[in-house]
C-alpha positions in Angstrom: 110.4 151.8 98.7 107.8 151.8 96.1 109.6 151.0 92.8 107.2 149.8 90.2 108.6 147.1 88.0 107.5 146.5 84.4 110.6 144.6 83.0 113.1 142.0 84.1 115.9 144.6 84.0 113.9 146.7 86.5 113.3 143.6 88.6 117.0 143.0 88.7 117.6 146.6 89.9 114.9 146.3 92.6 116.6 143.2 94.0 120.0 145.0 94.0 118.3 147.9 95.8 116.5 145.9 98.5 119.1 143.1 98.8 116.6 140.3 99.5 113.1 139.9 98.3 110.7 137.0 98.4 109.0 136.0 95.2 105.6 136.3 96.7 104.4 138.2 99.8 104.6 136.4 103.2 103.8 137.5 106.7 106.6 135.2 107.9 109.4 137.6 106.9 110.1 141.3 106.9 111.3 141.3 103.3 109.3 142.9 100.5 108.3 140.7 97.5 108.8 140.9 93.8 105.1 140.4 93.5 104.3 143.6 95.4 106.5 145.7 93.1 105.5 144.3 89.7 103.2 146.8 87.9 101.6 144.7 85.3 97.9 143.7 85.0 96.5 140.9 87.1 94.4 138.2 85.4 91.2 139.7 84.1 87.8 138.0 84.4 87.5 135.5 81.5 91.1 135.8 80.6 92.9 132.5 79.9 96.1 131.5 81.8 97.7 133.3 84.7 97.5 136.9 83.6 100.4 139.2 82.8 101.6 139.9 86.4 101.6 136.3 87.5 103.3 135.2 84.3 106.0 137.8 84.7 106.8 137.0 88.4 106.8 133.2 87.8 109.0 133.4 84.7 111.4 136.0 86.1 112.1 133.8 89.2 114.4 131.5 87.2 115.4 134.0 84.5 116.8 136.6 86.9 119.7 134.5 88.2 120.2 132.9 84.7 120.3 136.2 82.8 122.1 138.2 85.6 124.3 135.6 87.2 126.8 138.1 88.6 124.0 140.2 90.1 121.2 137.9 91.3 121.1 134.7 93.5 118.0 132.5 93.8 117.6 130.3 96.9 115.6 129.6 100.0 115.8 131.2 103.4 114.9 130.0 106.9 111.2 129.2 106.8 111.5 127.7 103.3 110.6 130.9 101.4 112.0 131.4 97.9 114.0 134.5 97.6 115.9 136.5 95.0 119.0 138.1 96.5 121.6 140.6 95.5 124.7 138.5 94.8 127.0 140.8 96.8 124.7 140.5 99.8 124.6 136.7 99.5 128.4 136.6 99.3 129.2 139.1 102.0 126.4 138.5 104.6 123.9 135.7 103.8 126.1 132.7 103.1 128.1 132.9 106.4 124.9 133.2 108.4 122.9 130.5 106.6 125.5 127.8 105.7 125.5 124.5 107.6 127.8 121.6 106.8 126.1 118.7 105.2 127.0 116.5 108.2 124.8 118.7 110.3 121.7 117.9 108.2 119.6 114.8 108.6 120.3 111.5 106.8 117.8 112.0 104.0 119.2 115.5 103.2 122.7 113.9 103.2 121.6 111.2 100.8 119.9 113.7 98.4 123.1 115.7 98.5 125.1 112.6 97.6 122.8 112.0 94.6 123.3 115.6 93.4 127.0 115.3 94.0 127.1 112.4 91.4 125.5 114.5 88.7 123.0 117.4 88.4 119.4 116.2 88.5 116.0 117.7 87.7 113.6 117.7 90.7 111.4 114.9 89.4 114.3 112.6 88.7 116.0 113.4 92.0 112.7 112.8 93.9 112.2 109.4 92.2 115.8 108.3 93.0 115.5 109.4 96.6 112.2 107.7 97.1 113.4 104.5 95.6 116.7 104.5 97.5 115.5 105.8 100.8 111.8 104.8 101.0 110.9 108.4 101.9 107.7 110.2 101.1 107.3 113.1 98.7 106.9 115.4 101.6 110.0 114.1 103.3 112.0 114.6 100.1 110.6 118.1 99.6 111.7 119.0 103.1 115.2 117.6 102.6 115.5 119.5 99.3 114.3 122.8 100.9 116.7 122.3 103.9 119.6 121.7 101.5 118.9 125.0 99.9 118.4 126.9 103.1 121.8 125.5 104.4 123.5 126.6 101.2 124.5 123.1 100.1 122.6 122.9 96.8 121.4 125.5 94.4 119.3 125.6 91.3 121.4 125.6 88.1 121.3 129.0 86.4 120.6 127.7 82.9 118.2 129.8 80.8 117.6 126.8 78.6 116.5 124.5 81.5 112.8 124.0 81.5 112.8 122.2 84.9 114.6 123.1 88.1 118.0 121.3 88.0 120.0 120.9 91.2 123.8 121.2 91.6 126.1 121.5 94.6 126.4 125.1 95.7 130.2 124.9 95.5 130.0 123.9 91.8 128.2 127.1 90.9 129.7 129.5 93.5 133.2 128.1 94.2 134.7 131.4 95.1 132.1 132.0 97.8 132.4 128.4 99.0 136.2 128.6 99.2 136.0 131.9 101.2 133.9 130.4 104.0 134.2 126.6 104.0 137.2 124.6 105.0 136.8 121.4 103.0 139.2 119.0 104.6 
């Protein structure tokens, strides 16, 4: 597939067509990437900022699930890669394969989950609370946050107004998917 993408609507269609794509290319997975399909100019010599292509890919990453919440899911897959996924594929295939109960994750991940369960938190605030309460390092926190996403326990809030990543429980944003697969006793 060689679809060349110049708009966010075309990016949405690409993701629906390929089902799963990483944001940037990676040799770790077989999935194509949004980056590979965006047909906008790279940063030119002497140009300020990121360039048109990088700006599009970076800003579309949170905008796609926010503007197309019924069509696009953003999350992490095994290996920690950020992906954009067709919502139907996430619901029908990915969730059941990726989900792990919170009790199967390590203690730090469980603690971070508990903080998010109390109220949605931006990454910086969540990190600060976790480090203060658990004495973990930034790297340990980042790994716990990544693992919570991979295991389908937390997800980034799909809010087009949010300037920072804000984390909520997966079941708060996608209760219908949660209820279909998870037996909360």
